[in-house]
N, CA, C and O atoms as CSV, one atom per row, in Angstrom:
chain,resi,resn,atom,element,x,y,z
A,1,MET,N,N,-77.456,92.348,-130.680
A,1,MET,CA,C,-77.590,91.814,-129.954
A,1,MET,C,C,-78.055,92.774,-128.410
A,1,MET,O,O,-79.258,92.739,-128.151
A,2,ILE,N,N,-77.407,93.358,-127.710
A,2,ILE,CA,C,-77.081,94.132,-127.068
A,2,ILE,C,C,-78.671,95.036,-127.142
A,2,ILE,O,O,-79.332,95.308,-126.140
A,3,GLU,N,N,-78.927,95.276,-128.086
A,3,GLU,CA,C,-79.464,96.261,-128.429
A,3,GLU,C,C,-81.043,95.333,-128.013
A,3,GLU,O,O,-81.762,95.706,-127.087
A,4,ARG,N,N,-81.335,94.238,-128.792
A,4,ARG,CA,C,-82.646,93.375,-128.476
A,4,ARG,C,C,-82.838,93.416,-126.614
A,4,ARG,O,O,-83.839,93.621,-125.927
A,5,TRP,N,N,-81.195,93.080,-126.180
A,5,TRP,CA,C,-81.531,92.635,-124.277
A,5,TRP,C,C,-82.009,93.920,-123.448
A,5,TRP,O,O,-82.533,93.821,-122.339
A,6,ILE,N,N,-81.697,95.543,-124.318
A,6,ILE,CA,C,-82.146,96.494,-124.155
A,6,ILE,C,C,-83.188,96.638,-123.905
A,6,ILE,O,O,-83.644,96.883,-122.788
A,7,LYS,N,N,-83.856,96.493,-125.062
A,7,LYS,CA,C,-85.408,96.092,-124.953
A,7,LYS,C,C,-86.361,95.738,-124.330
A,7,LYS,O,O,-87.352,96.226,-123.788
A,8,GLU,N,N,-85.636,94.264,-124.590
A,8,GLU,CA,C,-86.044,93.620,-123.347
A,8,GLU,C,C,-86.200,93.834,-121.992
A,8,GLU,O,O,-87.101,93.305,-121.341
A,9,SER,N,N,-85.335,94.616,-121.511
A,9,SER,CA,C,-85.126,94.980,-120.308
A,9,SER,C,C,-86.269,96.498,-120.226
A,9,SER,O,O,-86.843,96.834,-119.190
A,10,ILE,N,N,-86.337,96.912,-120.975
A,10,ILE,CA,C,-86.904,97.845,-121.311
A,10,ILE,C,C,-88.458,97.581,-120.343
A,10,ILE,O,O,-88.876,97.879,-119.224
A,11,LEU,N,N,-89.035,96.718,-121.768
A,11,LEU,CA,C,-90.449,96.164,-121.631
A,11,LEU,C,C,-90.789,95.778,-120.447
A,11,LEU,O,O,-91.798,96.184,-119.870
A,12,HIS,N,N,-89.807,94.792,-119.889
A,12,HIS,CA,C,-89.744,93.969,-118.595
A,12,HIS,C,C,-89.738,94.901,-117.485
A,12,HIS,O,O,-90.331,94.501,-116.483
A,13,ASP,N,N,-89.190,96.084,-117.427
A,13,ASP,CA,C,-89.392,97.535,-116.789
A,13,ASP,C,C,-90.708,98.093,-116.111
A,13,ASP,O,O,-90.981,98.541,-114.998
A,14,GLU,N,N,-91.736,97.749,-117.858
A,14,GLU,CA,C,-92.652,98.281,-117.827
A,14,GLU,C,C,-93.485,97.820,-117.235
A,14,GLU,O,O,-94.255,98.463,-116.522
A,15,LYS,N,N,-93.517,96.278,-117.452
A,15,LYS,CA,C,-94.292,95.400,-116.428
A,15,LYS,C,C,-94.110,95.013,-115.555
A,15,LYS,O,O,-94.933,94.286,-114.999
A,16,LEU,N,N,-92.748,95.370,-114.940
A,16,LEU,CA,C,-92.682,95.418,-113.222
A,16,LEU,C,C,-93.698,96.772,-112.803
A,16,LEU,O,O,-94.637,96.612,-112.023
A,17,LYS,N,N,-93.516,97.560,-113.165
A,17,LYS,CA,C,-93.914,99.082,-112.995
A,17,LYS,C,C,-95.856,98.895,-113.033
A,17,LYS,O,O,-96.673,99.493,-112.334
A,18,LYS,N,N,-96.065,98.017,-113.943
A,18,LYS,CA,C,-97.424,97.560,-113.508
A,18,LYS,C,C,-97.925,97.062,-112.596
A,18,LYS,O,O,-98.837,97.488,-111.888
A,19,ASP,N,N,-97.267,95.957,-112.537
A,19,ASP,CA,C,-97.115,95.406,-111.416
A,19,ASP,C,C,-97.212,95.554,-109.764
A,19,ASP,O,O,-97.859,95.112,-108.815
A,20,ASN,N,N,-95.868,96.696,-110.135
A,20,ASN,CA,C,-95.810,97.561,-108.679
A,20,ASN,C,C,-96.712,98.122,-108.513
A,20,ASN,O,O,-97.015,98.129,-107.320
A,21,ASN,N,N,-97.746,98.950,-109.481
A,21,ASN,CA,C,-98.768,99.717,-108.506
A,21,ASN,C,C,-100.253,98.870,-108.714
A,21,ASN,O,O,-101.386,99.319,-108.540
A,22,ILE,N,N,-99.989,97.969,-108.998
A,22,ILE,CA,C,-101.022,97.104,-108.619
A,22,ILE,C,C,-101.110,96.381,-107.233
A,22,ILE,O,O,-102.146,96.192,-106.597
A,23,ASN,N,N,-99.564,95.928,-106.799
A,23,ASN,CA,C,-99.573,95.511,-106.071
A,23,ASN,C,C,-98.754,96.349,-104.761
A,23,ASN,O,O,-98.139,95.869,-103.809
A,24,CYS,N,N,-99.011,97.770,-105.124
A,24,CYS,CA,C,-98.015,98.147,-103.283
A,24,CYS,C,C,-97.897,99.573,-104.335
A,24,CYS,O,O,-96.915,99.864,-105.019
A,25,SER,N,N,-99.036,100.249,-104.250
A,25,SER,CA,C,-99.445,102.075,-104.916
A,25,SER,C,C,-98.763,102.987,-103.678
A,25,SER,O,O,-98.222,104.079,-103.855
A,26,SER,N,N,-98.960,102.044,-101.906
A,26,SER,CA,C,-98.783,102.627,-100.542
A,26,SER,C,C,-96.784,103.083,-100.196
A,26,SER,O,O,-96.041,103.963,-99.761
A,27,ASN,N,N,-96.813,101.627,-100.825
A,27,ASN,CA,C,-95.179,101.468,-100.800
A,27,ASN,C,C,-94.108,102.606,-101.818
A,27,ASN,O,O,-94.207,102.871,-103.016
A,28,SER,N,N,-93.172,103.071,-100.856
A,28,SER,CA,C,-92.849,103.870,-101.860
A,28,SER,C,C,-90.927,103.441,-101.962
A,28,SER,O,O,-90.003,104.130,-102.394
A,29,ASN,N,N,-90.924,102.219,-101.440
A,29,ASN,CA,C,-89.791,101.425,-102.032
A,29,ASN,C,C,-89.583,100.237,-103.161
A,29,ASN,O,O,-88.624,99.507,-103.409
A,30,CYS,N,N,-91.458,100.415,-103.978
A,30,CYS,CA,C,-91.615,100.290,-105.392
A,30,CYS,C,C,-90.981,100.860,-106.348
A,30,CYS,O,O,-90.671,100.139,-107.296
A,31,SER,N,N,-90.674,102.035,-106.382
A,31,SER,CA,C,-90.338,102.408,-107.323
A,31,SER,C,C,-89.158,102.725,-107.694
A,31,SER,O,O,-88.797,103.030,-108.830
A,32,THR,N,N,-88.198,102.622,-106.225
A,32,THR,CA,C,-86.917,102.660,-106.654
A,32,THR,C,C,-86.563,101.298,-107.433
A,32,THR,O,O,-86.024,101.273,-108.539
A,33,VAL,N,N,-86.949,100.164,-106.686
A,33,VAL,CA,C,-86.511,98.564,-107.635
A,33,VAL,C,C,-86.824,98.965,-109.091
A,33,VAL,O,O,-86.153,98.417,-109.965
A,34,VAL,N,N,-87.614,99.714,-109.394
A,34,VAL,CA,C,-88.030,100.255,-111.188
A,34,VAL,C,C,-86.972,100.790,-111.672
A,34,VAL,O,O,-86.274,100.421,-112.617
A,35,VAL,N,N,-86.870,101.737,-110.940
A,35,VAL,CA,C,-85.839,102.922,-111.365
A,35,VAL,C,C,-84.599,102.556,-111.729
A,35,VAL,O,O,-84.006,103.256,-112.550
A,36,LEU,N,N,-83.918,101.277,-111.134
A,36,LEU,CA,C,-82.625,100.319,-111.061
A,36,LEU,C,C,-82.538,99.973,-111.987
A,36,LEU,O,O,-81.676,100.504,-112.687
A,37,ARG,N,N,-83.205,99.087,-112.455
A,37,ARG,CA,C,-82.374,97.837,-113.313
A,37,ARG,C,C,-82.132,98.707,-114.925
A,37,ARG,O,O,-81.368,98.229,-115.764
A,38,PRO,N,N,-82.978,100.151,-115.202
A,38,PRO,CA,C,-82.287,100.820,-116.408
A,38,PRO,C,C,-80.852,100.983,-115.875
A,38,PRO,O,O,-79.842,100.402,-116.273
A,39,VAL,N,N,-81.014,102.234,-114.523
A,39,VAL,CA,C,-79.463,102.309,-114.437
A,39,VAL,C,C,-78.679,101.633,-114.779
A,39,VAL,O,O,-77.766,101.828,-115.580
A,40,VAL,N,N,-79.142,100.149,-113.804
A,40,VAL,CA,C,-77.871,99.068,-114.150
A,40,VAL,C,C,-77.339,98.532,-115.538
A,40,VAL,O,O,-76.143,98.258,-115.639
A,41,VAL,N,N,-78.200,98.376,-116.615
A,41,VAL,CA,C,-78.387,98.355,-117.905
A,41,VAL,C,C,-77.498,99.075,-118.771
A,41,VAL,O,O,-77.044,98.650,-119.834
A,42,VAL,N,N,-77.159,100.814,-117.960
A,42,VAL,CA,C,-76.631,101.910,-118.722
A,42,VAL,C,C,-75.487,101.654,-117.788
A,42,VAL,O,O,-74.570,102.404,-118.123
A,43,VAL,N,N,-75.209,101.049,-116.947
A,43,VAL,CA,C,-73.932,101.287,-116.447
A,43,VAL,C,C,-72.923,100.108,-117.148
A,43,VAL,O,O,-71.718,100.119,-117.395
A,44,VAL,N,N,-73.991,99.079,-117.352
A,44,VAL,CA,C,-73.182,98.073,-117.791
A,44,VAL,C,C,-72.492,98.423,-118.743
A,44,VAL,O,O,-71.269,98.564,-118.774
A,45,VAL,N,N,-73.425,98.612,-119.746
A,45,VAL,CA,C,-73.163,99.245,-121.000
A,45,VAL,C,C,-71.906,100.398,-121.468
A,45,VAL,O,O,-71.131,100.320,-122.421
A,46,VAL,N,N,-72.008,101.296,-120.592
A,46,VAL,CA,C,-70.699,102.130,-120.383
A,46,VAL,C,C,-69.369,101.135,-120.188
A,46,VAL,O,O,-68.363,101.107,-120.897
A,47,VAL,N,N,-69.707,100.238,-118.880
A,47,VAL,CA,C,-68.437,99.778,-118.981
A,47,VAL,C,C,-68.070,98.985,-119.626
A,47,VAL,O,O,-66.874,98.738,-119.470
A,48,VAL,N,N,-68.816,98.147,-120.678
A,48,VAL,CA,C,-68.329,97.542,-122.210
A,48,VAL,C,C,-67.531,98.268,-122.716
A,48,VAL,O,O,-66.382,98.071,-123.112
A,49,VAL,N,N,-68.304,99.324,-122.697
A,49,VAL,CA,C,-67.309,100.268,-124.102
A,49,VAL,C,C,-66.044,100.889,-123.585
A,49,VAL,O,O,-65.048,101.322,-124.165
A,50,VAL,N,N,-66.410,100.794,-122.212
A,50,VAL,CA,C,-64.917,101.553,-121.928
A,50,VAL,C,C,-63.699,100.883,-121.940
A,50,VAL,O,O,-62.578,101.378,-122.051
A,51,VAL,N,N,-64.150,99.198,-121.762
A,51,VAL,CA,C,-63.065,98.057,-121.403
A,51,VAL,C,C,-63.072,98.348,-122.992
A,51,VAL,O,O,-62.323,99.298,-123.219
A,52,VAL,N,N,-63.733,97.792,-124.287
A,52,VAL,CA,C,-63.278,97.785,-125.476
A,52,VAL,C,C,-62.476,99.019,-126.048
A,52,VAL,O,O,-61.504,98.786,-126.766
A,53,VAL,N,N,-62.888,100.507,-125.723
A,53,VAL,CA,C,-61.933,101.318,-125.988
A,53,VAL,C,C,-60.394,101.006,-125.249
A,53,VAL,O,O,-59.505,100.725,-126.053
A,54,VAL,N,N,-60.205,101.019,-124.531
A,54,VAL,CA,C,-58.844,100.819,-123.490
A,54,VAL,C,C,-58.572,99.676,-124.763
A,54,VAL,O,O,-57.910,100.075,-125.722
A,55,VAL,N,N,-59.020,98.434,-124.766
A,55,VAL,CA,C,-58.821,97.168,-125.379
A,55,VAL,C,C,-58.199,97.647,-126.833
A,55,VAL,O,O,-57.152,97.191,-127.293
A,56,VAL,N,N,-59.116,98.760,-127.555
A,56,VAL,CA,C,-58.572,99.190,-128.296
A,56,VAL,C,C,-57.436,99.962,-128.338
A,56,VAL,O,O,-56.460,99.446,-128.883
A,57,VAL,N,N,-57.323,101.089,-127.887
A,57,VAL,CA,C,-56.499,101.997,-127.773
A,57,VAL,C,C,-54.864,100.817,-127.209
A,57,VAL,O,O,-53.848,100.862,-127.904
A,58,VAL,N,N,-54.918,100.012,-126.094
A,58,VAL,CA,C,-54.091,99.217,-126.058
A,58,VAL,C,C,-52.632,98.525,-127.421
A,58,VAL,O,O,-51.410,98.545,-127.566
A,59,VAL,N,N,-53.842,98.018,-128.085
A,59,VAL,CA,C,-53.358,97.549,-129.388
A,59,VAL,C,C,-52.987,98.291,-130.296
A,59,VAL,O,O,-52.006,97.993,-130.976
A,60,VAL,N,N,-53.695,99.417,-130.500
A,60,VAL,CA,C,-53.045,100.486,-131.480
A,60,VAL,C,C,-51.481,100.753,-130.813
A,60,VAL,O,O,-50.509,100.459,-131.508
A,61,VAL,N,N,-51.240,101.433,-129.170
A,61,VAL,CA,C,-50.747,101.400,-128.732
A,61,VAL,C,C,-49.149,100.323,-129.201
A,61,VAL,O,O,-48.071,100.508,-129.765
A,62,VAL,N,N,-49.718,99.461,-128.693
A,62,VAL,CA,C,-48.278,98.630,-129.091
A,62,VAL,C,C,-48.004,98.143,-130.304
A,62,VAL,O,O,-46.941,97.602,-130.609
A,63,GLY,N,N,-49.463,98.413,-131.428
A,63,GLY,CA,C,-49.060,98.382,-132.926
A,63,GLY,C,C,-47.921,99.047,-133.206
A,63,GLY,O,O,-47.049,98.799,-134.039
A,64,LEU,N,N,-48.088,100.474,-131.919
A,64,LEU,CA,C,-46.893,101.279,-133.169
A,64,LEU,C,C,-45.583,101.407,-132.612
A,64,LEU,O,O,-44.672,102.054,-133.128
A,65,VAL,N,N,-45.515,100.706,-131.438
A,65,VAL,CA,C,-44.476,101.108,-129.983
A,65,VAL,C,C,-43.421,99.339,-131.154
A,65,VAL,O,O,-42.229,99.264,-131.453
A,66,LYS,N,N,-44.134,98.703,-131.339
A,66,LYS,CA,C,-43.705,97.370,-132.905
A,66,LYS,C,C,-42.950,97.936,-133.916
A,66,LYS,O,O,-42.627,97.264,-134.896
């Protein structure tokens, strides 16, 4: 499901790039908007992975202590 979501967001970003090229080629602000979303996706994925790893480590440590 996450992979599908990432693919959809990449496709969406490609569409945004095309739209931005059409309606604001002179405006430099547009490119930052396009660059931002993949970065947000990566950050979200990294945060989710970190949380999962922390939860697993805590469960293992608690299991060992008991």
